[in-house]
Each structure stands twice: as C-alpha cells, then as structure tokens.
C-alpha positions in Angstrom: 96.2 86.8 90.1 96.9 90.3 90.1 96.7 93.0 93.1 93.5 94.2 91.9 91.8 90.9 91.6 93.1 90.5 95.8 91.9 93.5 97.0 88.5 93.1 95.1 88.7 89.4 97.5 89.5 91.1 100.2 88.9 94.9 101.2 92.6 95.2 101.8 93.6 98.0 99.0 96.3 97.5 97.0 98.5 100.0 98.8 98.0 98.1 102.4 99.1 94.8 100.1 102.0 96.2 98.9 102.5 97.5 102.3 102.1 93.6 104.1 104.8 92.8 101.5 107.4 95.5 102.6 106.6 93.8 105.5 108.1 90.4 105.0 104.3 89.2 105.8 103.3 88.7 102.5 105.8 87.0 99.3 103.5 86.7 96.1 105.8 85.6 92.9 106.5 87.6 90.7 106.2 87.2 87.1 108.9 87.8 84.2 107.8 91.3 83.8 107.9 91.8 87.9 104.2 91.3 88.3 102.8 90.5 91.0 101.2 86.8 90.8 99.4 86.4 93.8 97.7 82.6 94.8 95.1 81.4 96.9 97.3 80.9 99.3 98.1 84.3 99.7 94.8 85.1 99.2 94.1 83.9 103.1 97.3 85.2 104.0 96.4 88.5 103.5 93.1 88.2 105.7 94.9 86.8 108.2 97.4 89.9 108.3 94.4 92.2 108.4 92.9 90.1 110.9 95.3 90.5 113.5 96.8 94.1 112.4 92.6 94.1 113.7 93.3 93.0 116.9 95.7 95.0 117.7 99.0 93.3 116.7 102.1 95.3 114.9 103.4 93.9 112.3 107.1 92.8 114.1 104.5 90.8 116.1 102.3 89.6 113.2 106.1 87.9 111.4 106.6 86.5 114.5 103.6 84.9 115.2 102.0 84.7 111.5 104.3 80.9 110.6 102.5 79.3 113.1 99.0 80.2 112.8 96.5 77.8 111.8 92.3 78.2 111.2 90.5 75.5 112.5 86.4 76.9 112.3 86.7 80.1 110.4 89.0 81.4 113.3 92.8 81.2 113.9 94.5 79.3 115.9 98.2 78.8 117.1 100.1 75.7 116.2 103.3 76.5 117.8 103.9 76.2 121.9 106.3 79.7 121.1 103.0 82.0 120.3 100.8 81.6 122.9 103.6 82.8 125.1 103.7 86.2 122.5 99.7 86.1 122.3 99.5 86.6 125.6 102.6 89.2 126.3 100.6 91.2 122.9 97.2 90.7 125.2 99.1 92.2 128.4 100.3 95.1 126.4 96.9 96.0 124.9 95.8 95.7 128.3 97.9 97.8 129.9 96.8 100.4 127.4 93.6 100.1 127.5 94.0 100.7 131.7 95.7 103.7 131.0 92.8 104.8 128.5 90.5 104.3 130.7 92.4 106.2 133.3 93.1 109.1 130.8 89.3 109.2 130.2 88.5 109.3 133.4 90.9 112.2 134.9 88.9 114.2 132.0 85.9 113.5 133.4 86.4 114.6 136.2 87.2 117.9 135.3 84.5 118.3 132.8 82.1 117.0 135.6 84.1 119.9 138.0 82.7 121.8 135.9 78.5 121.3 136.7 79.5 121.9 140.6 80.5 126.1 139.6 77.3 128.6 140.1 75.8 129.9 136.9 77.5 133.1 136.5 80.3 132.4 138.6 82.5 130.4 136.1 86.2 131.9 136.9 86.3 131.8 133.2 83.7 134.2 132.8 84.1 136.5 130.3 88.1 135.0 129.7 88.2 134.0 125.7 90.5 131.4 125.5 94.2 132.0 125.0 96.4 130.2 121.7 98.5 127.3 123.5 102.1 127.3 121.8 
C-alpha cells in the first residue's frame, strides 16, 4: 500500500507518516525502487501513534510504550507491566502541566477582574497608549 492510501485511510497526512518513520515509530517495508510499502499492520500502528500523540505523549515515550500495547475492545491496553509505570509517569507529568496552566489562568483572571473594580474614568491607564514590548 502506498503512503497516499495510508493517509487516506487514517486521515494522517503523508508528511506526518514520514515523521513517524523518522522517529522510529513506523517502519514500512521498501521496494527495490525505495518506495515505501505499507501493510495493514502499519496502518494500525499509525493510528495508535496518532492516538497516543493526541493523548499528549511524546514521540520518545510512544517509542517506549508502543511495542507493549494491544487493542482490546477498541481501546489501547498495556500488555507489559513497565508500560503501566511509564504511562503513570506521563499522566503525572500531564497533571502537573494542567496545574501550572490552571494557576496561570487564575492569575490572568485575577488581573482582569481587578480592572472591573476601578471606577469608570479613573482608570490609571486612561489616556495612555500601550507601549511596545522589546
């Protein structure tokens, strides 16, 4: 199967499929002319990679956990014990990022709401133009 067919079946652009290959996540066969020859298994792997990237995993983590995942009832499931530990670490990393982003969001909301407490016409920036940042 050619790369255009895989792209059509998976919705993954050819450029990303080549990137997956560069990252060692997808290893299609090559014919004597050097053209990629994808199998049904490659299509499944490409879908799994996309699913894991969408879940927030890095390509380095995916390279580690991908061989230890299988599909059960339409969902990815780990088959190696160390994969569960890797995924728990990734989950903790993502939760930490969420906490950091939530704190940033709350800080911005605080600044925005402080503006509402200044009476109209008494805003300290009234009449000033914003200065450019360098």
